[in-house]
C-alpha positions in Angstrom: -40.7 -9.8 -14.8 -39.1 -9.1 -11.5 -36.2 -11.4 -12.3 -35.5 -9.6 -15.6 -35.6 -6.2 -13.9 -33.2 -7.4 -11.1 -30.9 -8.9 -13.7 -30.9 -5.7 -15.7 -30.1 -3.6 -12.6 -27.4 -6.0 -11.5 -25.8 -5.8 -15.0 -25.9 -2.0 -14.8 -24.5 -1.9 -11.3 -21.9 -4.6 -11.7 -21.0 -3.8 -15.2 -19.9 -0.3 -14.3 -18.3 -1.3 -11.0 -14.5 -1.2 -11.0 -12.8 -4.6 -11.1 -10.3 -5.5 -8.4 -7.0 -4.6 -9.9 -4.5 -5.3 -7.2 -2.2 -8.3 -7.3 -3.6 -11.5 -5.7 -2.5 -13.2 -2.6 0.0 -15.9 -3.5 1.6 -13.9 -6.3 5.3 -13.0 -6.3 5.8 -9.4 -5.4 7.5 -7.5 -8.2 11.0 -6.4 -7.0 12.0 -2.8 -7.4 14.3 0.0 -6.3 13.3 3.6 -6.0 14.0 6.8 -4.1 12.6 7.1 -0.6 12.7 9.3 2.4 12.9 8.6 6.1 13.0 11.3 8.8 13.3 13.9 6.1 16.4 12.3 4.5 16.5 10.9 1.0 17.7 7.3 0.5 17.5 4.5 -1.9 14.8 1.9 -1.2 15.2 -1.6 -2.5 12.4 -4.1 -1.9 14.7 -7.2 -2.2 17.1 -5.8 0.4 14.2 -4.9 2.8 12.7 -8.5 2.4 16.1 -9.9 3.4 15.5 -8.4 6.9 11.9 -9.6 7.3 8.4 -9.1 5.9 7.4 -5.8 4.3 4.2 -3.9 4.6 4.0 -2.0 1.3 1.1 0.4 1.3 0.2 2.6 -1.6 -1.6 5.9 -0.9 -2.9 8.5 -3.4 -1.3 11.8 -2.3 0.8 13.1 0.5 -0.8 15.7 2.8 -4.4 14.9 1.9 -6.6 14.2 4.8 -7.0 10.4 4.5 -3.3 9.9 3.6 -2.2 12.0 6.5 -4.4 10.1 8.9 -3.3 6.8 7.5 0.4 7.8 7.9 -0.3 8.8 11.5 -1.9 5.4 12.2 1.0 3.6 10.6 3.5 5.7 12.6 1.7 4.8 15.9 1.8 1.1 15.0 5.4 1.1 13.7 6.9 -0.1 17.0 4.6 -3.1 16.9 5.5 -3.9 13.3 9.2 -3.6 14.2 8.8 -6.0 17.2 7.5 -8.5 14.6 10.4 -7.9 12.3 8.4 -6.1 9.7 9.3 -3.0 7.7 6.6 -0.5 6.8 6.9 1.6 3.6 4.4 4.0 2.2 4.4 4.6 -1.6 2.9 7.3 -3.7 3.9 9.1 -6.9 4.7 12.3 -5.0 8.1 13.9 -5.8 11.0 13.3 -3.4 10.9 16.8 -1.9 7.2 16.2 -0.9 8.1 12.8 0.4 10.9 14.2 2.6 8.5 16.6 4.3 5.7 13.9 4.5 8.2 11.4 6.2 8.7 13.9 9.0 5.4 15.7 9.3 2.9 12.9 8.7 5.0 9.7 9.2 6.6 11.3 12.3 10.0 10.0 11.4 8.8 6.4 12.2 8.8 4.8 8.7 9.9 5.4 5.2 7.9 6.6 2.2 9.0 6.0 -1.4 8.4 7.2 -4.8 6.1 5.1 -7.1 7.5 5.2 -10.6 5.1 4.4 -13.4 6.7 1.0 -13.7 6.0 0.3 -10.0 2.4 1.5 -10.3 1.9 -0.8 -13.3 3.7 -3.8 -11.7 1.5 -3.6 -8.6 -1.6 -2.6 -10.6 -2.4 0.3 -8.3 -3.3 3.1 -10.8 -6.2 5.0 -9.5 -8.8 5.3 -12.3 -12.0 7.4 -11.8 -14.8 7.4 -14.4 -12.5 5.6 -16.8 -9.8 8.2 -16.5 -6.3 7.9 -15.0 -6.1 10.3 -12.1 -2.3 10.3 -12.0 -2.5 8.9 -8.5 -2.0 5.5 -6.9 -4.9 3.6 -5.4 -5.0 3.0 -1.7 -3.8 -0.6 -1.6 -1.8 -2.4 1.1 0.3 -5.5 0.6 2.0 -7.7 3.2 4.9 -9.5 1.5 6.7 -12.4 3.3 10.5 -12.8 3.2 10.3 -15.1 0.2 8.7 -12.3 -1.8 5.2 -13.8 -1.8 2.2 -11.6 -1.2 0.3 -13.0 1.8 -2.3 -10.2 2.3 -3.9 -7.5 0.1 -6.4 -4.8 1.1 -7.6 -2.3 -1.4 -10.0 0.4 -0.1 -9.9 4.1 -0.5 -10.9 4.4 3.1 -7.6 4.4 5.1 -9.3 3.1 8.3 -8.6 -0.7 8.2 -5.2 -0.7 6.4 -3.1 -0.6 9.6 -5.2 -3.2 11.6 -5.4 -5.6 8.7 -1.7 -5.5 7.8 -0.7 -5.8 11.4 -2.9 -8.9 11.8 -1.3 -10.4 8.7 2.2 -9.7 10.0 1.2 -11.2 13.4 0.0 -14.3 11.6 3.4 -14.6 9.8 5.3 -14.2 13.0 3.1 -16.9 14.6 3.9 -19.3 11.7 7.7 -18.8 12.3 7.4 -19.8 16.0 
């Protein structure tokens, strides 16, 4: 009897749990170009061009100026010099409008790294649509990718808590740098 109860509970719990939606490690990162902002200035961001310079940390966040997203941006800003020493570019992505991204790039990102606009096509390509209770929230999920120069995804972390995104992506970039030497 216990086994059946446990099985039923597991079916209820796991049957309603969200499935991992992010792209898997080893997949080719979808290439894209979009509008971005750095230090309050608008520019065109192109993933292929960024990868030509080195690995890219592409982190999706739900909404600029919310508590977790602001704290995450501060943490990435503090770590940006270390990412840069390893040849990596950090880019935050949300579906905020460009005016909001310009402000966020200065106030939260502290002019250290770019943020870019997630078009619906980018959200779909990276499978980062934030769905709650079966409904599209209109926001992106909090998912971080490390993409190597060849365009291969080498690390993925998807968690609405911002706390481990910087340390995990930095560790993955360090591992890439170690492989090069």
